[in-house]
C-alpha positions as CSV (number, residue, x, y, z in Angstrom):
1,M,84.0,267.4,106.0
2,R,85.5,267.8,102.5
3,R,86.0,271.4,101.5
4,T,87.2,272.5,98.0
5,L,87.9,276.1,97.0
6,L,87.9,277.1,93.3
7,G,89.9,279.9,91.8
8,T,88.3,283.0,90.4
9,V,88.6,282.2,86.7
10,A,89.4,278.5,86.6
11,V,87.0,275.9,85.4
12,V,87.5,273.0,87.9
13,A,86.0,269.5,87.8
14,L,85.3,268.0,91.2
15,A,86.1,264.5,90.0
16,A,85.3,262.8,93.3
17,A,81.9,264.3,93.4
18,G,81.1,264.2,89.7
19,L,80.5,268.0,89.7
20,A,81.6,270.3,86.9
21,V,81.8,274.0,88.0
22,A,81.7,276.7,85.4
23,E,83.8,279.9,85.4
24,L,83.0,281.9,88.5
25,P,82.6,285.6,89.1
26,A,85.6,287.7,90.1
27,A,86.5,287.3,93.7
28,A,84.2,284.2,94.0
29,A,84.9,280.8,95.4
30,T,83.0,277.6,95.9
31,A,83.2,275.4,99.0
32,T,81.8,271.8,99.0
33,F,80.8,270.2,102.3
34,T,79.7,266.6,102.6
35,S,77.0,265.7,105.1
36,S,78.1,265.5,108.7
37,A,75.1,263.3,109.5
38,D,72.4,261.6,107.5
39,T,69.7,258.9,108.1
40,Y,66.1,258.0,107.4
41,V,63.2,256.6,109.3
42,S,60.4,254.2,108.4
43,N,57.0,253.8,110.0
44,D,57.1,250.0,109.4
45,A,60.1,249.8,111.8
46,P,59.4,252.5,114.4
47,A,62.3,251.6,116.7
48,A,64.9,251.0,114.0
49,N,67.9,253.3,113.4
50,Y,69.5,253.6,109.9
51,G,72.3,255.9,110.7
52,T,75.0,253.6,109.3
53,A,73.0,252.5,106.2
54,G,74.4,253.2,102.8
55,Q,71.1,254.5,101.5
56,L,68.6,257.2,102.4
57,S,65.0,256.3,101.5
58,V,62.0,258.6,100.9
59,D,58.6,257.1,100.2
60,N,55.0,257.1,101.2
61,S,54.3,253.3,101.5
62,P,55.8,252.6,103.9
63,V,56.3,256.2,105.0
64,R,60.0,257.0,104.9
65,R,61.6,260.4,105.6
66,V,65.2,261.5,105.0
67,F,67.3,263.7,107.3
68,V,70.6,265.4,106.2
69,K,72.8,267.7,108.2
70,F,75.8,269.8,107.2
71,S,78.4,271.7,109.4
72,V,79.6,274.7,107.5
73,S,82.7,276.6,108.7
74,G,85.6,278.6,107.3
75,L,83.6,280.9,105.1
76,T,85.1,284.4,105.0
77,Q,83.1,286.0,102.1
78,P,79.3,286.6,101.8
79,V,77.3,283.6,100.5
80,T,76.0,284.2,97.1
81,G,74.5,280.8,96.5
82,A,74.0,277.3,98.0
83,R,72.9,274.0,96.5
84,L,72.0,270.7,98.1
85,R,73.3,267.9,95.9
86,I,72.1,264.4,96.3
87,H,72.8,261.2,94.3
88,V,70.0,258.7,93.4
89,D,71.3,255.2,93.9
90,D,68.0,253.4,93.1
91,I,64.2,253.9,92.7
92,S,61.4,251.8,94.3
93,N,59.1,249.4,92.7
94,G,61.1,249.3,89.5
95,G,59.1,252.4,88.3
96,S,59.7,256.0,87.9
97,G,61.0,257.1,91.3
98,T,59.8,260.3,92.9
99,G,62.4,262.4,94.7
100,G,60.2,264.1,97.3
101,T,59.9,267.5,98.9
102,F,62.8,269.0,100.8
103,K,62.4,271.4,103.7
104,A,64.7,273.2,106.1
105,M,64.6,272.1,109.7
106,T,65.0,274.2,112.9
107,N,66.4,271.2,114.8
108,T,70.1,270.9,114.1
109,S,71.1,269.0,117.2
110,W,69.8,265.5,116.2
111,S,72.3,262.7,116.1
112,E,72.6,260.2,113.3
113,S,72.6,257.3,115.7
114,G,69.7,258.5,117.8
115,V,67.0,259.1,115.1
116,T,64.2,256.5,114.8
117,W,60.6,256.8,113.6
118,N,59.6,257.1,117.3
119,A,62.3,259.7,118.0
120,Q,62.6,261.8,114.9
121,P,63.2,265.6,114.6
122,A,60.4,267.7,113.0
123,I,60.7,268.7,109.3
124,D,59.2,272.1,110.1
125,G,61.0,274.7,108.0
126,A,60.4,276.4,104.7
127,T,60.2,274.3,101.5
128,V,63.4,274.6,99.5
129,G,62.5,272.5,96.6
130,S,60.9,269.3,95.2
131,L,62.1,266.6,92.9
132,G,59.7,264.9,90.6
133,S,60.7,261.8,88.6
134,V,64.3,260.8,89.2
135,S,66.6,258.3,87.6
136,R,69.2,255.9,89.0
137,N,72.8,256.9,89.2
138,T,72.1,260.6,88.7
139,W,72.9,263.7,90.7
140,Y,70.1,266.2,91.5
141,E,70.4,269.6,93.1
142,I,68.1,271.9,95.1
143,N,68.7,275.6,95.7
144,V,69.0,276.2,99.4
145,G,70.5,279.7,99.2
146,S,67.5,281.2,101.1
147,V,68.5,279.1,104.1
148,V,72.3,278.8,104.0
149,R,73.7,282.4,104.5
150,G,77.0,281.7,106.3
151,N,78.8,279.5,108.7
152,G,76.7,277.2,110.9
153,T,74.8,273.9,111.1
154,F,72.0,273.3,108.6
155,S,69.5,270.5,108.6
156,F,67.2,269.4,105.7
157,G,64.4,266.8,105.7
158,A,62.7,265.1,102.7
159,T,59.2,263.6,102.6
160,S,57.1,262.2,99.7
161,A,53.4,261.8,98.9
162,S,54.2,259.1,96.3
163,T,54.4,255.4,96.8
164,D,57.0,255.3,94.0
165,G,60.0,256.5,96.1
166,A,63.7,257.0,95.8
167,Y,66.9,255.8,97.4
168,Y,69.7,258.4,97.8
169,D,73.3,257.5,98.7
170,S,74.3,258.3,102.2
171,R,77.6,259.7,103.6
172,E,78.8,256.1,104.1
173,T,79.2,255.8,100.3
174,G,82.0,258.4,100.1
175,A,82.1,260.0,96.7
176,T,78.4,260.1,96.2
177,A,77.5,261.3,99.7
178,P,75.1,264.3,100.0
179,Q,76.8,267.6,99.3
180,L,76.3,271.2,100.2
181,V,77.9,273.4,97.5
182,I,78.3,277.0,98.6
183,T,79.3,279.9,96.4
184,T,80.8,283.0,98.1
185,G,82.1,286.3,96.8
186,T,82.2,290.0,97.2
187,A,79.0,292.0,97.7
188,P,77.2,293.0,94.5
189,A,78.4,296.1,92.8
190,P,75.8,298.9,93.1
191,G,75.8,299.5,89.4
192,D,74.9,296.0,88.4
193,P,71.8,296.1,86.1
194,V,68.5,294.6,87.1
195,L,66.1,292.7,84.8
196,V,62.7,292.2,86.4
197,G,59.3,291.0,85.1
198,A,56.9,288.2,84.5
199,G,54.5,286.9,81.8
200,D,50.7,286.4,81.6
201,I,49.9,289.8,83.0
202,A,46.9,292.1,82.7
203,T,43.1,291.4,82.8
204,C,40.5,294.1,83.3
205,G,38.5,291.9,85.7
206,G,41.3,291.0,88.1
207,A,43.7,292.7,90.5
208,G,46.7,290.4,90.1
209,D,48.4,292.8,87.6
210,E,47.9,295.7,90.0
211,A,49.6,293.7,92.7
212,T,52.6,292.9,90.5
213,A,52.8,296.4,89.1
214,D,53.0,297.7,92.7
215,L,56.1,295.5,93.1
216,L,57.7,297.0,90.0
217,D,57.1,300.5,91.5
218,G,59.8,299.6,94.1
219,I,62.3,297.8,91.8
220,P,64.5,299.8,89.5
221,G,65.9,298.4,86.3
222,T,64.7,297.0,82.9
223,V,61.2,295.4,82.9
224,F,60.7,292.3,80.8
225,T,57.5,290.7,79.8
226,A,57.2,287.0,78.9
227,G,54.2,287.2,76.7
228,D,50.4,287.3,77.0
229,N,50.7,290.9,78.1
230,V,46.9,291.5,78.1
231,Y,43.8,289.3,78.0
232,T,41.9,288.1,76.2
233,N,42.8,289.1,72.7
234,G,45.6,291.6,72.8
235,T,43.5,294.4,71.3
236,S,44.5,298.0,71.4
237,T,41.6,298.7,73.7
238,E,42.7,296.0,76.1
239,F,46.2,297.4,76.1
240,S,44.9,300.8,76.8
241,N,42.3,299.9,79.4
242,C,43.7,296.8,81.1
243,Y,47.5,296.8,80.7
244,G,48.0,300.6,80.7
245,P,46.8,301.4,84.3
246,S,49.0,298.8,85.9
247,W,52.2,297.6,84.1
248,G,51.7,300.4,81.6
249,R,53.1,302.9,84.0
250,H,56.5,301.1,83.5
251,K,56.2,301.1,79.7
252,A,59.2,303.4,79.1
253,R,61.5,300.9,80.7
254,T,59.9,297.7,79.3
255,R,61.2,295.3,76.7
256,P,58.4,292.9,75.9
257,A,58.0,289.5,74.4
258,P,54.8,288.4,72.5
259,G,52.5,285.6,73.6
260,N,49.7,283.7,71.9
261,H,47.0,285.9,73.3
262,D,48.7,288.9,71.9
263,Y,48.3,287.2,68.5
264,N,44.6,286.7,69.0
265,T,44.5,290.1,67.3
266,S,45.7,289.5,63.7
267,G,49.4,290.2,63.3
268,A,49.4,291.2,67.0
269,T,48.8,294.7,65.9
270,G,47.6,295.8,69.4
271,Y,50.8,294.6,70.9
272,Y,53.1,296.1,68.4
273,G,51.1,299.3,68.3
274,Y,51.3,299.7,72.0
275,F,54.9,299.0,72.6
276,G,56.2,300.5,69.3
277,A,59.9,300.2,68.6
278,S,60.6,298.5,72.0
279,A,58.9,295.3,70.6
280,G,61.1,295.0,67.5
281,D,60.1,294.5,63.9
282,P,56.4,293.7,63.8
283,S,57.0,291.1,61.1
284,K,59.4,289.3,63.4
285,G,58.9,290.0,67.1
286,Y,62.4,288.9,67.9
287,Y,65.2,291.2,68.8
288,S,68.2,291.6,71.2
289,Y,69.8,294.2,73.4
290,N,72.6,294.5,76.0
291,L,72.5,295.2,79.7
292,G,76.0,295.6,81.2
293,N,77.9,292.4,80.6
294,W,74.7,290.7,79.5
295,H,73.3,290.0,76.0
296,I,69.5,289.7,76.1
297,V,67.6,288.0,73.2
298,V,63.8,288.2,72.9
299,I,62.3,285.3,71.0
300,N,58.9,285.0,69.3
301,S,57.5,281.6,70.3
302,N,54.4,282.1,68.1
303,C,56.2,280.1,65.5
304,S,53.4,279.8,62.9
305,A,53.2,283.6,62.7
306,I,56.8,284.1,61.6
307,G,57.6,281.1,59.4
308,G,58.5,278.6,62.1
309,C,61.0,278.0,64.9
310,Q,62.7,275.0,63.3
311,A,66.4,274.7,62.5
312,G,67.0,276.8,59.4
313,S,64.0,279.1,60.0
314,A,64.6,282.8,59.7
315,Q,64.4,283.3,63.5
316,E,66.8,280.4,64.3
317,R,69.3,281.6,61.7
318,W,69.0,285.2,63.1
319,L,69.6,283.9,66.6
320,R,72.7,282.0,65.7
321,A,74.1,285.0,63.9
322,D,73.1,287.4,66.7
323,L,74.8,285.2,69.4
324,A,77.9,284.7,67.3
325,A,78.3,288.5,67.0
326,S,77.7,289.2,70.7
327,T,80.8,290.2,72.7
328,R,79.1,289.9,76.1
329,P,80.1,287.0,78.4
330,C,76.6,286.2,79.7
331,T,73.4,285.6,77.8
332,A,69.7,285.5,78.7
333,A,66.7,284.6,76.5
334,I,63.1,285.5,77.0
335,W,60.0,284.0,75.2
336,H,56.5,282.9,76.0
337,Q,55.8,279.2,75.5
338,P,58.3,277.1,77.5
339,L,60.2,274.0,76.3
340,W,60.4,272.9,80.0
341,T,57.3,273.1,82.2
342,S,55.3,270.9,84.6
343,G,52.1,272.9,84.1
344,A,48.8,271.0,83.7
345,S,47.3,273.6,81.3
346,H,50.0,273.8,78.6
347,G,52.6,271.0,78.0
348,P,56.2,271.6,76.9
349,K,56.5,273.3,73.5
350,T,59.0,271.0,71.7
351,A,59.1,273.4,68.7
352,M,61.3,275.5,70.8
353,R,64.1,272.9,71.0
354,P,66.0,274.2,68.0
355,I,66.0,277.7,69.5
356,T,67.3,276.2,72.8
357,Q,69.9,274.2,70.9
358,A,71.2,277.4,69.3
359,L,71.4,279.0,72.8
360,Y,73.2,276.0,74.2
361,D,75.7,275.9,71.3
362,H,76.6,279.5,72.2
363,N,76.8,278.9,76.0
364,A,73.7,280.9,77.0
365,D,72.9,281.0,80.7
366,V,69.2,281.5,81.5
367,I,65.8,281.2,79.8
368,L,62.7,283.1,81.0
369,T,59.2,282.0,79.9
370,G,55.6,282.2,80.8
371,H,52.4,280.6,79.3
372,N,51.6,278.5,82.3
373,H,50.3,280.8,85.1
374,Q,52.6,279.7,87.8
375,Y,56.2,279.8,88.9
376,E,58.7,277.0,88.3
377,R,62.5,276.8,88.4
378,F,64.5,274.2,86.6
379,A,68.1,273.1,87.2
380,P,70.6,273.7,84.4
381,Q,69.7,271.4,81.4
382,N,70.9,270.6,77.9
383,P,68.4,270.9,75.0
384,G,67.4,267.3,75.5
385,G,66.2,268.0,79.1
386,Q,69.1,266.2,80.9
387,L,70.7,267.7,83.9
388,D,73.9,269.5,82.8
389,T,75.8,271.2,85.6
390,A,78.7,272.2,83.3
391,R,77.0,273.9,80.3
392,G,73.3,273.5,81.0
393,I,70.8,276.5,80.8
394,R,68.9,277.3,83.9
395,S,65.2,278.1,83.1
396,F,62.2,279.7,84.8
397,V,58.5,279.7,84.0
398,V,57.3,283.0,85.5
399,G,53.7,283.3,84.3
400,T,52.8,285.1,87.6
401,G,52.1,288.6,86.3
402,G,48.5,288.7,87.2
403,A,46.3,286.3,85.2
404,S,44.4,283.6,87.1
405,H,46.6,280.7,88.4
406,Y,47.0,277.3,86.7
407,G,47.8,274.0,88.4
408,F,50.6,271.5,88.0
409,G,50.4,268.2,86.2
410,T,53.2,265.7,85.7
411,I,56.3,267.1,87.3
412,Q,59.1,267.2,84.8
413,P,62.7,266.0,85.4
414,N,65.0,268.7,87.0
415,S,62.1,270.8,88.2
416,E,63.4,272.3,91.5
417,V,60.9,274.7,92.8
418,R,57.2,275.3,92.0
419,N,54.3,277.5,93.2
420,S,50.9,278.0,91.7
421,T,49.2,280.3,94.2
422,T,51.3,283.5,94.3
423,Y,51.5,286.4,91.9
424,G,54.9,288.0,91.7
425,V,57.9,289.1,89.6
426,L,61.3,287.5,89.0
427,K,64.2,289.9,89.7
428,L,67.5,289.1,88.1
429,T,70.6,291.1,89.2
430,L,73.1,290.8,86.4
431,H,76.6,290.7,87.7
432,S,79.7,290.8,85.4
433,N,79.9,287.0,85.3
434,S,76.9,285.6,87.2
435,F,73.3,286.4,88.1
436,D,71.2,286.4,91.3
437,W,67.5,285.5,91.0
438,E,64.8,286.4,93.4
439,F,61.1,285.7,93.1
440,V,59.4,288.7,94.7
441,P,55.8,287.9,95.9
442,E,52.8,290.1,95.9
443,A,52.1,291.9,99.2
444,G,50.8,289.6,101.9
445,R,52.2,286.3,100.4
446,T,55.2,284.5,101.8
447,F,56.4,282.3,98.9
448,S,59.9,283.3,97.6
449,D,62.8,281.7,95.8
450,S,66.3,283.0,95.4
451,G,69.8,281.9,94.4
452,N,72.9,282.6,92.2
453,T,74.3,281.0,89.1
454,A,77.6,281.7,87.4
455,C,77.8,282.4,83.7
456,H,79.4,279.9,81.3
């Protein structure tokens, strides 16, 4: 086991692991554990053991499954986040490798030297994340904070439905062995503000918005919307009759963002008329506010309605000036149409890259979007979509407010967690120098996602 503790305000590079860690919250520390056991099995060699192999292979032709185990000890503070980090050594068939689906395992007693296809432990726990297309010689990470809550032994297994698999480095490689990175710290302060919400919300003909509004009833804090507040055309009547009875009961604490359906009514007059001053200048739709140590910027991704989103546009210039003037150490941005999404119905909106670049240049921390009616979490990325664990922006698509669900298409790089069957809201607890996220599902559903990320 290799265990590294980071100071409370230092920015430390874990050179041996290739991991850059941003400034941590007060009284926080990070411990990195390498795998205590790892192996894989293959159905074309049912009696073979690969416990001493330098690679871990996941594939579907032949069927190969990966097993990784960690022994965690010495933690003295509450766990606020945990990430499984794995390094891709190679991809199969010379194509675009697929990283597979990772699940927790209840069996933690298996031995590296005893696992074969004929004698393999069950991969029977909750799904913690999936990796789509992966690249050679690249680190990937999966949030396992819902599983790792303290000292103990933890097992994870990976499977794949793709015949275009991946090869991960095993613990025999040393510096690129699988890692479990655990962040610990003091319990959250009771006064930390909460930001909670979703996009793609209200329809008069469905009950999804009622289910998510019921969740808001029990969650205090500021409510955000990520656009397409009411369907189909964002008219004043729809806001009154469809949005009003559900999310409308939280209107007084809501800071909205506009979506394309809101602009189906010319000038989005229904949207601006309903929300009033809380929605900002009706000729712009972009604005900002502060919550505790956080600066929140609301962006209008309906670019054609406001003169564009390109570099040098009025909105982009406003954003840079607004971020430069902010004195808060942490920044979140909210808009409707995502730059990063794996949704089948709406592809990535590349017009939002200059806005993302401005946020990245000013060390923003998180982006919340909607548009695709599903939940998806991405690892921290730079504006070009590359994994960036030092300065990257973590992003979420949370189009789960109540409109009918969409499916997934091509899974984009760095997509960590996805769900397209559950309505719910994303709750962010905004600490002084970090944030916790929690996807809260509608009543009767079990999908959830949670974790913690430090501010830059």
